[in-house]
C-alpha positions as CSV (number, residue, x, y, z in Angstrom):
1,M,96.6,96.6,116.2
2,V,93.4,94.5,116.5
3,E,93.3,93.1,120.0
4,D,90.3,92.8,122.4
5,E,92.3,93.0,125.6
6,E,92.5,96.8,125.9
7,L,95.4,96.9,128.4
8,L,97.5,94.7,126.2
9,A,96.6,96.6,123.0
10,D,97.4,99.9,124.6
11,A,100.8,98.7,126.0
12,I,101.7,97.2,122.6
13,A,100.7,100.4,120.8
14,R,102.7,102.7,123.1
15,G,105.8,100.5,122.6
16,L,105.4,100.6,118.8
17,R,104.9,104.3,118.9
18,R,108.1,104.7,120.8
19,E,109.8,102.8,117.9
20,A,108.3,105.5,115.5
21,F,105.3,103.4,114.1
22,A,101.9,105.1,113.6
23,V,99.5,102.8,115.3
24,D,95.7,102.7,115.3
25,V,94.0,100.3,117.8
26,A,90.7,98.4,117.3
27,L,89.2,96.4,120.2
28,D,86.9,94.2,118.1
29,G,86.4,92.7,114.6
30,D,83.7,95.2,113.6
31,A,85.9,98.2,114.5
32,A,88.8,96.6,112.6
33,L,86.8,96.2,109.5
34,E,85.6,99.8,109.6
35,R,89.2,101.2,109.9
36,L,90.4,98.8,107.2
37,A,87.9,100.1,104.9
38,I,89.1,103.7,105.2
39,D,93.0,103.5,105.7
40,P,95.5,101.8,103.8
41,Y,97.5,100.1,106.5
42,D,101.0,98.4,105.9
43,V,100.7,95.9,108.6
44,V,97.7,94.5,110.5
45,V,98.6,92.9,113.8
46,L,95.6,90.7,114.3
47,D,94.3,88.7,117.2
48,R,92.2,85.7,116.1
49,D,89.6,85.2,118.9
50,L,87.9,88.6,118.7
51,P,84.3,89.7,119.7
52,G,82.1,90.6,116.8
53,V,83.8,89.5,113.5
54,H,86.4,86.7,114.2
55,G,90.0,87.4,113.4
56,D,89.9,84.5,110.8
57,D,87.2,86.1,108.9
58,I,89.1,89.4,108.8
59,C,92.0,87.7,107.5
60,R,90.0,85.9,104.8
61,Q,88.3,89.2,103.8
62,L,91.6,91.0,103.5
63,V,92.9,88.3,101.4
64,A,89.9,88.1,99.2
65,E,89.9,91.9,98.5
66,G,93.6,91.7,97.5
67,S,94.6,94.1,100.4
68,A,98.2,95.2,100.3
69,A,98.2,95.1,104.1
70,R,100.5,92.4,105.5
71,I,98.8,90.3,108.3
72,L,100.7,89.3,111.5
73,M,98.5,87.0,113.7
74,L,99.4,87.6,117.4
75,T,97.3,85.1,119.5
76,A,97.4,82.8,122.4
77,A,96.5,79.9,120.0
78,A,100.1,79.1,119.2
79,D,100.6,75.4,118.7
80,V,101.6,74.0,115.4
81,D,98.0,73.2,114.1
82,D,96.9,76.8,115.0
83,R,100.0,78.4,113.2
84,V,99.3,76.2,110.0
85,T,95.6,77.2,110.1
86,G,96.5,80.7,110.5
87,L,99.0,80.9,107.7
88,S,96.6,78.8,105.5
89,L,94.0,81.6,105.8
90,G,96.5,83.9,104.2
91,A,98.4,85.5,107.1
92,D,101.9,86.4,106.4
93,D,103.3,85.8,109.8
94,Y,102.3,84.2,113.1
95,L,103.4,85.0,116.5
96,G,102.2,83.3,119.7
97,K,101.6,84.8,123.1
98,P,103.4,85.4,125.3
99,F,106.0,87.0,123.1
100,S,109.1,89.2,123.0
101,F,108.3,92.8,122.2
102,A,111.8,92.9,120.3
103,E,110.7,90.0,118.2
104,L,107.2,91.6,117.4
105,T,108.9,94.8,116.4
106,A,111.3,93.0,114.1
107,R,108.6,90.9,112.4
108,I,106.5,94.1,111.9
109,R,109.4,95.9,110.3
110,A,110.1,92.9,108.0
111,L,106.4,92.7,106.9
112,A,106.3,96.5,106.3
113,R,109.1,96.1,103.8
114,R,107.5,93.4,101.7
115,P,104.7,95.3,99.7
116,A,107.0,97.6,97.9
117,V,109.8,96.7,95.5
118,A,112.4,95.1,97.7
119,L,114.6,97.9,99.3
120,S,117.9,97.5,101.2
121,P,117.4,97.4,104.9
122,V,119.7,100.4,105.1
123,L,118.3,103.5,103.3
124,R,120.9,105.9,101.6
125,H,120.5,109.4,99.9
126,G,123.9,110.8,99.1
127,D,126.0,110.9,102.3
128,L,122.8,110.4,104.5
129,V,122.4,106.8,105.8
130,L,119.4,105.6,107.9
131,D,119.2,102.2,109.5
132,P,115.7,101.5,110.5
133,A,116.5,98.4,112.4
134,R,119.0,100.2,114.7
135,R,117.1,103.5,114.5
136,S,120.3,105.2,113.6
137,V,121.1,108.1,111.2
138,E,124.4,109.3,110.0
139,R,125.4,112.0,107.5
140,G,129.0,112.0,106.2
141,G,129.8,109.4,108.9
142,V,128.7,111.7,111.7
143,P,125.8,110.4,114.0
144,I,122.6,112.4,114.2
145,H,120.2,112.1,117.0
146,L,116.6,112.2,115.8
147,G,113.3,112.0,117.7
148,R,110.9,109.3,116.9
149,R,108.6,111.5,114.6
150,E,111.8,113.0,112.8
151,M,113.0,109.5,112.2
152,A,109.7,108.3,110.9
153,V,109.4,111.4,108.6
154,L,112.9,110.9,107.3
155,E,112.3,107.2,106.7
156,A,109.1,108.0,104.8
157,L,111.0,110.3,102.5
158,L,113.9,108.0,101.9
159,R,111.4,105.1,101.0
160,A,109.6,107.5,98.5
161,Q,112.8,107.4,96.5
162,G,112.6,111.1,95.3
163,A,108.9,111.2,94.9
164,V,106.9,113.9,96.6
165,V,105.3,113.0,99.8
166,S,102.3,115.3,100.9
167,A,101.8,116.6,104.4
168,E,98.6,114.5,104.6
169,Q,100.5,111.4,103.6
170,L,103.1,112.1,106.3
171,L,100.4,112.8,108.9
172,E,98.8,109.6,108.0
173,S,101.8,107.4,108.1
174,V,103.7,109.0,110.9
175,W,101.0,110.0,113.4
176,D,97.9,108.0,114.4
177,Q,94.2,108.5,114.4
178,H,94.5,111.0,117.2
179,A,96.4,113.4,115.1
180,D,94.7,116.8,114.3
181,P,94.6,117.1,110.5
182,F,94.6,120.9,110.8
183,S,97.8,121.0,113.0
184,N,101.1,122.2,111.8
185,A,102.9,119.1,113.3
186,V,104.3,118.0,109.8
187,R,105.7,121.5,109.1
188,V,107.2,121.8,112.5
189,T,108.8,118.3,112.4
190,V,110.2,118.9,108.9
191,A,111.8,122.2,110.0
192,R,113.4,120.5,113.0
193,L,114.6,117.6,110.7
194,R,116.1,120.0,108.2
195,R,118.1,121.7,111.1
196,K,119.5,118.4,112.3
197,L,120.4,117.1,109.0
198,G,122.6,120.3,108.4
199,Q,124.1,121.7,105.1
200,P,123.7,121.5,102.2
201,P,119.9,121.1,102.7
202,L,118.3,117.7,101.8
203,I,114.6,118.2,102.1
204,E,112.9,120.2,99.3
205,T,109.5,121.7,99.9
206,V,107.4,121.3,96.8
207,V,104.8,124.2,96.8
208,G,101.3,122.7,96.9
209,G,102.8,119.3,96.9
210,G,104.7,118.4,99.9
211,Y,108.3,117.3,100.6
212,R,111.0,115.2,98.8
213,L,114.7,114.2,99.2
């Protein structure tokens, strides 16, 4: 989230975290470029009129570098000409302020699905079904209530399609920049998730590698 209005940025970030997104916040263009040089983000929610490096220049740079991050411009400049300009710079989507938080969330989810090979909106593994849009999980037709971190870990494992996902990858994609890299948060969350998913167990621990379904 790149937004120079700190209260707005924090409010949006809190809302997205409640929806099980891992969110980092940058308050100006320079900070955004520093983060983008380090972390491979799925989606960048980008204000245009930023202090330091302008949002348009950030968009141009990401496109020129062939970044896999999808760009959603979220800005008060919302008339037709502004939208055309933003999209012509290479943005994948454009949403004007004021906006509906539910619409913002839906657009981010849609963008996050684009970089990979197209996946069904509903994720399945055997008798396990996860609907990311509805934030619902069922196993054998029985609903399972998961916390937001558990939901996000399960979604990451399902999207890996059987590949091993390391604890470091889960920490990076499910938590945010405030997470302690030396914590046991991933192990504890996976343990809770295993219990809730029931028998037979679905999540395999790969020694020295991570976890997979």
